[in-house]
C-alpha positions as CSV (number, residue, x, y, z in Angstrom):
1,M,-80.5,-114.2,34.1
2,P,-79.0,-110.6,33.3
3,R,-77.2,-111.0,30.4
4,Q,-73.7,-112.0,30.0
5,I,-72.9,-111.9,26.5
6,Y,-72.6,-108.7,24.5
7,T,-69.7,-110.1,22.1
8,I,-68.5,-113.1,20.1
9,D,-65.5,-111.8,22.4
10,D,-67.6,-112.3,25.4
11,A,-68.6,-115.9,24.3
12,Q,-65.4,-117.2,23.0
13,R,-63.5,-116.3,26.4
14,R,-66.5,-117.9,28.1
15,A,-66.8,-120.6,26.6
16,K,-62.8,-121.1,26.5
17,S,-62.8,-121.0,30.6
18,R,-65.4,-123.5,30.5
19,L,-64.4,-126.0,28.1
20,P,-61.5,-128.6,28.4
21,K,-58.9,-127.0,26.3
22,M,-58.6,-130.3,23.3
23,L,-62.6,-129.8,22.7
24,Y,-62.0,-125.2,22.9
25,D,-58.5,-125.7,20.5
26,F,-60.9,-128.7,18.3
27,I,-64.1,-126.0,17.6
28,A,-61.1,-123.2,17.9
29,G,-59.0,-123.9,16.1
30,A,-57.9,-124.2,12.2
31,S,-55.4,-125.6,9.5
32,G,-52.1,-125.0,9.5
33,D,-50.7,-121.8,11.0
34,E,-55.2,-120.1,10.9
35,S,-53.8,-118.0,9.6
36,L,-57.1,-117.9,7.2
37,H,-59.3,-117.8,10.0
38,D,-58.0,-114.6,10.9
39,K,-57.9,-113.6,7.4
40,N,-61.4,-114.8,6.5
41,S,-62.9,-112.0,9.4
42,Q,-60.2,-109.3,8.9
43,A,-61.4,-109.0,5.2
44,L,-65.3,-108.5,6.5
45,N,-64.4,-105.7,9.1
46,E,-62.2,-104.0,6.3
47,V,-66.2,-104.0,4.2
48,R,-67.0,-100.3,4.6
49,L,-70.7,-99.5,4.2
50,M,-72.8,-96.9,3.0
51,P,-74.9,-94.7,6.0
52,R,-77.9,-93.2,4.4
53,V,-79.4,-90.4,6.4
54,L,-83.4,-89.4,6.5
55,R,-85.2,-92.3,5.7
56,N,-87.2,-93.6,8.0
57,I,-86.2,-97.3,8.9
58,S,-88.9,-97.5,12.0
59,K,-90.3,-100.7,10.1
60,R,-87.6,-103.4,9.5
61,S,-87.7,-106.9,9.3
62,L,-85.2,-109.3,9.0
63,S,-87.2,-112.1,6.5
64,C,-86.3,-113.0,4.0
65,Q,-87.3,-116.2,1.7
66,I,-84.6,-118.6,1.0
67,L,-84.8,-122.1,-1.5
68,G,-88.6,-121.9,0.0
69,L,-87.6,-121.9,3.2
70,E,-89.8,-118.1,5.2
71,A,-87.3,-117.5,7.3
72,D,-87.7,-114.8,10.6
73,Y,-83.2,-113.8,10.1
74,P,-80.7,-114.2,7.2
75,F,-79.1,-116.8,8.5
76,G,-79.3,-120.6,10.1
77,F,-77.3,-123.5,11.8
78,A,-74.1,-123.8,9.8
79,P,-73.7,-128.0,9.7
80,M,-70.9,-128.9,12.2
81,G,-70.7,-132.5,13.8
82,M,-70.5,-133.7,17.3
83,T,-72.0,-129.6,18.7
84,N,-72.7,-132.1,22.2
85,L,-69.2,-131.9,22.7
86,A,-69.5,-127.8,22.8
87,W,-71.8,-128.6,26.0
88,P,-74.3,-131.7,26.4
89,G,-77.7,-131.6,24.0
90,A,-76.6,-129.1,21.9
91,D,-78.2,-130.6,19.0
92,K,-81.7,-130.1,21.0
93,F,-80.8,-126.5,22.1
94,M,-80.1,-125.7,18.5
95,A,-83.2,-127.3,16.6
96,K,-85.7,-125.2,19.6
97,E,-83.7,-122.3,18.1
98,A,-84.2,-123.1,14.5
99,S,-88.1,-124.0,15.3
100,Q,-88.5,-120.6,17.6
101,R,-86.9,-117.9,15.4
102,R,-88.0,-120.4,12.2
103,I,-84.4,-120.4,10.7
104,P,-82.8,-123.6,8.6
105,L,-80.7,-126.6,11.0
106,C,-78.1,-128.1,9.2
107,V,-77.8,-131.3,10.1
108,S,-74.3,-133.1,9.6
109,T,-73.5,-136.5,8.8
110,A,-71.3,-136.6,11.8
111,S,-74.6,-134.9,14.4
112,S,-74.2,-136.2,17.2
113,S,-77.9,-137.2,17.1
114,T,-80.1,-138.7,14.6
115,L,-81.1,-137.1,11.5
116,E,-84.3,-138.1,11.9
117,Q,-84.8,-136.8,16.1
118,I,-82.9,-133.2,14.8
119,I,-85.8,-132.5,12.0
120,A,-87.8,-133.8,14.2
121,D,-87.0,-131.7,17.1
122,A,-87.0,-128.6,15.0
123,D,-90.0,-128.8,13.6
124,G,-88.9,-129.6,10.1
125,Y,-86.9,-126.4,10.7
126,A,-83.5,-129.0,9.4
127,W,-81.6,-129.0,5.7
128,F,-79.0,-132.4,6.1
129,Q,-76.2,-131.9,5.2
130,L,-73.6,-134.9,3.2
131,Y,-70.4,-136.6,3.5
132,A,-69.5,-138.6,-0.3
133,D,-67.5,-141.0,3.5
134,Q,-66.2,-144.2,2.8
135,S,-68.7,-146.7,1.5
136,P,-71.8,-145.7,-1.7
137,D,-73.9,-147.9,0.3
138,F,-73.0,-146.0,3.5
139,V,-73.9,-142.7,1.5
140,D,-77.1,-144.1,-0.1
141,E,-78.6,-144.9,3.3
142,L,-78.5,-141.5,4.6
143,V,-79.6,-140.5,1.7
144,S,-82.1,-142.7,1.9
145,R,-83.4,-141.4,5.6
146,A,-83.0,-138.1,4.8
147,E,-85.9,-138.7,1.9
148,A,-87.6,-140.7,4.5
149,A,-88.0,-138.2,7.8
150,N,-88.9,-136.2,5.1
151,Y,-85.4,-133.1,4.8
152,S,-86.2,-130.9,1.4
153,T,-82.9,-129.8,1.1
154,L,-80.2,-132.2,1.0
155,I,-76.2,-130.2,1.4
156,F,-73.1,-131.9,-0.5
157,T,-70.1,-131.0,0.8
158,V,-67.1,-131.6,-1.8
159,D,-63.9,-129.4,0.0
160,V,-62.7,-132.4,2.3
161,P,-62.0,-134.7,-0.3
162,I,-58.7,-135.9,2.6
163,P,-58.6,-134.3,6.1
164,S,-56.2,-130.9,6.8
165,V,-53.8,-131.0,9.1
166,R,-54.3,-129.6,12.2
167,T,-52.5,-129.0,15.3
168,R,-54.0,-128.4,17.8
169,D,-55.6,-131.8,17.2
170,L,-52.2,-133.0,16.9
171,K,-50.8,-132.0,20.1
172,N,-53.9,-132.1,22.3
173,G,-54.0,-135.7,20.9
174,F,-58.4,-134.9,19.9
175,A,-59.5,-137.6,18.2
176,M,-63.3,-140.0,17.9
177,P,-63.4,-142.4,20.3
178,M,-61.3,-139.8,22.1
179,H,-58.3,-142.0,24.2
180,W,-57.4,-140.8,27.1
181,G,-54.2,-140.0,28.3
182,P,-52.8,-138.0,31.7
183,S,-53.2,-134.9,30.4
184,Q,-57.0,-135.3,29.0
185,I,-57.8,-136.8,31.8
186,W,-56.4,-133.8,33.7
187,D,-57.7,-131.2,30.9
188,F,-61.3,-133.0,31.4
189,A,-61.3,-132.7,35.7
190,S,-59.7,-129.3,35.6
191,H,-63.3,-127.7,34.0
192,P,-65.4,-129.6,35.9
193,R,-68.1,-127.3,34.6
194,W,-68.2,-129.2,31.2
195,T,-67.5,-132.2,32.2
196,L,-70.3,-132.9,35.6
197,A,-72.6,-131.5,33.1
198,T,-71.6,-134.4,29.8
199,L,-71.3,-137.0,32.1
200,A,-75.1,-136.3,34.0
201,Y,-76.6,-136.6,30.4
202,S,-74.4,-139.6,29.0
203,I,-75.9,-141.2,32.0
204,R,-79.0,-141.3,30.5
205,N,-78.6,-140.8,26.9
206,G,-74.8,-142.2,26.6
207,L,-71.1,-140.9,25.4
208,P,-71.2,-138.7,22.7
209,K,-70.7,-140.2,19.8
210,P,-72.4,-139.7,15.9
211,M,-75.0,-141.2,15.8
212,N,-75.7,-141.2,12.0
213,Y,-73.3,-144.0,12.2
214,A,-73.8,-145.3,15.5
215,T,-77.9,-145.9,13.5
216,S,-76.5,-147.2,10.5
217,S,-77.5,-150.4,8.6
218,Q,-74.4,-150.6,7.6
219,K,-72.8,-150.8,10.6
220,T,-70.1,-148.5,9.6
221,K,-68.3,-146.3,12.1
222,F,-67.3,-142.7,12.5
223,I,-63.2,-142.5,11.4
224,R,-62.5,-138.6,11.9
225,K,-59.5,-138.5,9.3
226,A,-61.8,-141.6,6.5
227,S,-61.1,-139.9,2.9
228,R,-63.9,-138.3,1.2
229,D,-61.9,-138.9,-2.5
230,A,-65.3,-140.5,-4.1
231,A,-66.6,-136.3,-4.6
232,D,-66.2,-136.2,-7.7
233,W,-68.6,-134.6,-11.0
234,G,-69.5,-138.4,-11.5
235,F,-70.9,-138.2,-8.0
236,L,-72.2,-135.0,-7.9
237,S,-74.5,-136.4,-11.1
238,K,-75.7,-139.2,-9.4
239,L,-77.1,-137.2,-6.6
240,R,-78.8,-134.4,-8.4
241,D,-80.7,-137.3,-10.2
242,K,-80.9,-139.4,-7.0
243,W,-82.0,-136.5,-5.2
244,R,-85.5,-134.9,-5.9
245,G,-85.8,-132.0,-2.8
246,K,-83.1,-129.2,-2.8
247,L,-79.2,-129.6,-3.3
248,I,-77.0,-127.4,-2.3
249,I,-73.2,-127.7,-3.0
250,K,-71.2,-126.7,-0.1
251,G,-67.5,-125.1,-0.5
252,V,-67.0,-124.0,-3.2
253,Q,-64.4,-121.0,-4.5
254,C,-63.5,-121.6,-7.9
255,P,-65.8,-119.4,-9.8
256,E,-65.2,-122.1,-13.2
257,D,-66.2,-124.7,-10.5
258,A,-69.7,-122.6,-9.2
259,I,-70.6,-122.1,-13.2
260,R,-70.1,-126.0,-14.0
261,I,-72.5,-126.7,-10.8
262,K,-74.9,-124.0,-11.8
263,A,-74.5,-126.2,-14.9
264,M,-75.8,-129.4,-13.1
265,G,-78.3,-128.1,-11.8
266,A,-77.3,-127.2,-8.1
267,D,-79.8,-125.2,-6.5
268,A,-77.5,-123.0,-4.3
269,I,-74.2,-122.7,-4.0
270,Y,-72.3,-122.4,-0.4
271,V,-69.5,-120.1,-0.7
272,S,-66.9,-121.1,2.1
273,N,-63.4,-122.0,2.8
274,H,-64.4,-124.3,5.6
275,G,-63.8,-121.5,8.0
276,G,-60.2,-121.9,7.2
277,R,-60.1,-125.4,8.7
278,Q,-58.5,-126.5,5.5
279,L,-56.3,-125.4,2.8
280,N,-54.8,-123.0,4.8
281,A,-53.5,-121.2,1.1
282,A,-57.1,-120.7,0.0
283,P,-59.2,-117.4,-0.6
284,V,-60.8,-115.5,1.8
285,S,-64.0,-116.7,1.3
286,I,-65.9,-113.3,1.0
287,H,-63.3,-112.8,-1.8
288,S,-64.6,-115.8,-3.4
289,L,-68.2,-114.7,-2.8
290,T,-67.8,-111.6,-4.7
291,Q,-66.1,-113.8,-7.7
292,I,-69.0,-116.4,-7.3
293,R,-71.7,-113.8,-8.0
294,Q,-70.4,-112.1,-10.9
295,A,-69.9,-115.8,-12.4
296,V,-73.0,-117.4,-11.7
297,G,-75.2,-114.2,-12.1
298,H,-78.1,-112.8,-9.8
299,D,-80.6,-115.5,-10.4
300,M,-78.3,-118.5,-8.7
301,P,-78.5,-118.8,-4.9
302,L,-75.6,-118.3,-2.8
303,I,-75.2,-118.9,0.4
304,F,-72.2,-118.1,2.7
305,D,-69.6,-118.3,5.6
306,S,-66.4,-118.2,7.4
307,G,-65.3,-115.2,9.3
308,I,-68.3,-114.3,10.8
309,R,-68.2,-112.8,14.1
310,S,-71.5,-110.5,14.4
311,G,-74.6,-108.6,12.6
312,E,-72.4,-106.5,10.5
313,H,-70.4,-109.2,9.3
314,V,-74.1,-110.9,8.0
315,I,-75.8,-107.5,6.1
316,K,-72.4,-107.6,4.5
317,A,-71.9,-110.6,3.3
318,I,-75.6,-110.1,2.0
319,A,-74.3,-106.5,0.6
320,L,-71.6,-108.2,-1.5
321,G,-74.0,-110.8,-2.7
322,A,-75.2,-114.1,-0.5
323,D,-78.5,-115.1,-0.2
324,F,-78.2,-115.9,3.3
325,V,-75.4,-116.5,5.6
326,M,-74.3,-118.9,7.6
327,L,-73.0,-119.4,11.6
328,G,-70.8,-121.1,12.8
329,R,-67.5,-120.9,15.6
330,L,-69.7,-118.7,17.2
331,V,-72.6,-120.6,17.6
332,M,-70.2,-123.3,19.3
333,F,-69.0,-120.3,21.5
334,G,-72.5,-119.9,22.4
335,L,-72.9,-123.1,23.8
336,G,-69.7,-123.5,25.4
337,S,-70.6,-120.7,27.6
338,G,-73.5,-120.4,28.3
339,G,-75.6,-123.9,27.0
340,A,-79.0,-122.9,25.6
341,T,-78.8,-119.8,27.1
342,G,-75.2,-118.9,25.8
343,L,-77.1,-120.7,22.3
344,S,-80.2,-118.1,22.7
345,N,-77.9,-114.9,23.6
346,I,-75.5,-115.4,20.7
347,L,-78.7,-115.3,18.2
348,D,-80.3,-112.0,19.9
349,V,-76.6,-110.5,19.9
350,I,-76.6,-110.9,15.8
351,A,-80.2,-110.8,15.0
352,D,-80.0,-107.3,16.9
353,E,-76.5,-106.1,15.6
354,A,-77.5,-107.2,12.0
355,S,-81.3,-104.8,12.4
356,A,-79.0,-102.1,14.1
357,V,-76.6,-102.1,10.8
358,M,-79.3,-102.5,8.2
359,G,-81.2,-99.2,9.5
360,L,-77.8,-97.4,9.7
361,I,-77.6,-97.8,5.7
362,G,-81.0,-96.8,5.7
363,Q,-82.5,-100.5,4.8
364,T,-85.7,-102.0,6.4
365,Q,-85.9,-105.1,4.6
366,V,-83.2,-107.6,3.4
367,S,-84.0,-108.1,0.1
368,D,-83.0,-104.1,-0.2
369,I,-79.1,-104.8,0.4
370,D,-77.1,-104.8,-2.3
371,E,-73.7,-103.7,-3.7
372,Y,-75.4,-100.1,-3.6
373,C,-75.0,-100.6,-0.1
374,L,-71.0,-101.1,0.4
375,A,-69.1,-97.6,-0.2
376,S,-67.2,-98.1,-2.2
377,S,-70.2,-98.0,-4.8
378,H,-71.0,-94.6,-4.0
379,G,-67.4,-93.9,-6.1
380,Y,-65.7,-90.4,-4.1
381,L,-64.9,-86.9,-5.6
382,S,-62.0,-85.0,-5.9
383,S,-61.6,-82.4,-3.9
384,Q,-61.5,-80.3,-7.0
385,D,-64.0,-81.5,-8.3
386,M,-65.2,-81.4,-4.0
387,Q,-64.6,-77.1,-4.6
388,R,-66.2,-76.8,-8.1
389,S,-69.8,-78.8,-7.0
390,V,-69.6,-75.7,-4.5
391,A,-69.3,-73.1,-6.5
392,E,-71.3,-74.1,-9.1
């Protein structure tokens, strides 16, 4: 089938037409007036890269290494809960792409499939994301399950101590489990492609639900508005002692916090403002990245998300200090626009754009991309300086 997706905007438009409004708004929405969501991408758009010429860039490679993982691309899947709401079977589609492209799939605590099933489907290319959720026994069980399933890397998310206010979800009556009223029924009935596909999938596999909760021996129910305020410095210290693999701390924006996290033995810091879905008044994520890189030095791996909408954005984030980039909403838009095919198209778009941009700035390896690739790092000659240079 000819590719129908050439940009993230293409995928987003198609997803908006195919998905029930309630689910599209859940994916696309953010907190407050949603201004931070827009600022994240706008700030990346404003970054300028310096084109370099007369370089042999015929043999370019997007491969890189992150926390011992040899990845074919400098990007992976950010942790996202209930991805099967974007399209039935989304977890399996993402796991397949993770395996084939050798990129990490970050498995959410609230994933639509069990953490054991996803890492098996991904042939090991999966990391597990943990919330300090509801009860210590439930959290301890999740950590033990991740270890038993041979996860090498744990992502501890710390920027959701309490739920944010997301107006779109409130207006649409979005909740888990779903509440059914006339508006919700009409919303689903008016989007038959998604609804029929979900019904067919549910007959075979059951209705979409957070499976790590459903399969817990603690009989813990998923509560979307549950507080996760157990995530404090003491919790992190205990988790670092308990978890023997790589530990990433996600949702960090304050340089002082980053310095303390590094001192406590984390293996990487994940700079993110949750795509604008938590504190709408938080800093723009790419600005936090540059500040944290300066604070922790160049020996601390930094992972980045929030605002990424193109392969160009991926390269810009790396130039500004990221070692690896995670993709969030745009993955869900790909899934919503065309299931497995839409997801594959989106990943191809990002990879093709990243490779082209890398060549145009004269680079052939991801490891060579740094602040010197930024236009601002080269400085500018005044008109008088230029005339003097020519005269000399």
